[in-house]
C-alpha positions as CSV (number, residue, x, y, z in Angstrom):
1,X,-115.7,289.2,190.3
2,X,-116.0,291.0,187.5
3,X,-119.5,289.1,186.2
4,X,-121.0,289.9,190.1
5,X,-119.3,294.3,189.0
6,X,-121.2,293.9,185.9
7,X,-124.4,293.3,187.9
8,X,-124.4,295.7,190.3
9,X,-123.5,293.7,193.2
10,X,-122.4,296.4,196.1
11,X,-118.5,296.1,196.1
12,X,-117.7,293.9,199.8
13,X,-119.4,290.9,197.8
14,X,-117.6,291.4,195.0
15,X,-114.4,291.5,196.7
16,X,-115.3,288.8,198.9
17,X,-115.5,286.9,195.2
18,X,-112.2,288.1,194.1
19,X,-110.4,286.9,197.0
20,X,-111.1,284.2,197.8
21,X,-108.5,282.9,196.2
22,X,-106.2,285.5,197.1
23,X,-106.2,286.5,193.2
24,X,-107.3,290.1,194.7
25,X,-106.5,292.2,198.2
26,X,-109.1,291.2,201.0
27,X,-110.9,294.7,201.8
28,X,-113.9,293.7,202.7
29,X,-114.9,291.4,206.1
30,X,-116.6,288.3,203.6
31,X,-113.1,287.8,202.0
32,X,-111.9,286.1,204.3
33,X,-115.5,284.0,205.7
34,X,-115.4,283.2,202.1
35,X,-111.9,281.9,202.0
36,X,-112.7,279.7,204.8
37,X,-115.5,278.4,203.8
38,X,-114.0,277.4,200.6
39,X,-110.8,275.8,202.0
40,X,-113.4,273.5,204.2
41,X,-115.6,272.9,201.4
42,X,-112.3,271.6,198.7
43,X,-111.2,269.6,201.6
44,X,-114.2,267.2,202.2
45,X,-113.9,263.6,200.2
46,X,-115.2,264.3,196.5
47,X,-114.9,268.3,197.1
48,X,-112.9,268.5,193.7
49,X,-115.0,265.8,191.4
50,X,-112.8,262.8,193.1
51,X,-114.1,259.3,193.3
52,X,-114.6,257.7,196.5
53,X,-112.6,255.3,195.9
54,X,-109.6,257.4,193.9
55,X,-109.9,259.8,197.1
56,X,-109.1,256.0,199.6
57,X,-106.9,254.8,197.1
58,X,-104.3,257.8,197.6
59,X,-105.1,258.2,200.8
60,X,-104.0,254.0,201.9
61,X,-101.2,254.8,199.3
62,X,-99.8,257.8,201.3
63,X,-100.2,255.4,204.4
64,X,-98.5,252.8,202.4
65,X,-95.6,254.7,201.7
66,X,-94.7,256.1,205.1
67,X,-95.3,252.5,206.1
68,X,-92.8,251.1,204.2
69,X,-89.6,252.9,205.8
70,X,-87.7,251.3,208.6
71,X,-89.0,252.0,212.6
72,X,-92.6,253.0,211.1
73,X,-95.2,251.7,213.5
74,X,-98.0,252.9,211.6
75,X,-99.1,255.8,209.5
76,X,-102.4,257.9,209.1
77,X,-103.4,260.3,206.0
78,X,-105.7,263.3,207.6
79,X,-107.2,266.6,206.6
80,X,-108.3,264.8,203.4
81,X,-104.7,263.9,202.6
82,X,-103.2,267.0,203.2
83,X,-101.2,265.7,206.3
84,X,-99.5,262.2,207.5
85,X,-99.0,261.2,210.1
86,X,-96.1,259.1,210.8
87,X,-95.4,257.1,213.9
88,X,-91.8,255.8,214.5
89,X,-90.2,253.8,217.4
90,X,-87.6,255.8,219.4
91,X,-85.9,252.8,219.9
92,X,-85.6,252.3,216.0
93,X,-85.7,255.9,215.0
94,X,-83.3,258.6,216.9
95,X,-84.6,262.4,216.8
96,X,-81.9,263.2,213.6
97,X,-83.4,260.3,211.4
98,X,-86.5,261.6,212.5
99,X,-86.5,264.6,210.4
100,X,-84.8,263.1,207.6
101,X,-86.9,260.6,207.8
102,X,-90.1,263.0,207.1
103,X,-87.6,264.7,203.9
104,X,-87.8,261.3,202.1
105,X,-91.1,260.6,202.6
106,X,-92.2,264.3,201.4
107,X,-89.7,263.7,198.6
108,X,-91.1,260.4,197.7
109,X,-95.0,261.4,197.3
110,X,-94.0,264.5,195.7
111,X,-92.4,262.3,192.7
112,X,-94.9,259.7,193.2
113,X,-98.1,259.7,193.7
114,X,-100.5,262.7,192.4
115,X,-102.8,264.8,194.9
116,X,-104.0,268.2,195.2
117,X,-102.3,271.2,196.8
118,X,-99.2,270.0,199.6
119,X,-98.6,267.2,202.3
120,X,-97.6,267.8,205.8
121,X,-95.3,265.0,206.8
122,X,-95.6,265.2,210.7
123,X,-92.8,262.5,212.0
124,X,-93.8,261.6,215.8
125,X,-91.5,259.8,217.8
126,X,-91.9,259.6,222.0
127,X,-90.6,257.4,224.5
128,X,-92.9,256.5,227.1
129,X,-91.9,255.3,230.6
130,X,-94.6,253.3,232.5
131,X,-94.5,252.5,236.9
132,X,-96.2,251.1,238.6
133,X,-96.9,251.5,242.4
134,X,-98.4,248.1,244.2
């Protein structure tokens, strides 16, 4: 931002540069656009100099960590590893246990893994009733 100001760039552009990491207050219409563009760019595999192999290994590690818990039927790392969706069997895991499980998985990821930013853990528990009319 300071370099742009020294080179007499328009104030709106300078503000967008300075505010895209929320370091200064957004006063320009361009600032939120640049902020969102930076977030989208940073979410793609390899964006922050991360090689694809380590990226895939990290996502697989998150999924495997969650799958090790009893009652978990499937886990999916999504949004470039910023969210982990964990599907549990309704017969094995109650609503209260699902809430505890999300916290336990979050703590384990925090303690054992390296990851950029934060990871949202969503535990999904559903009951399906199916009947057939003949």
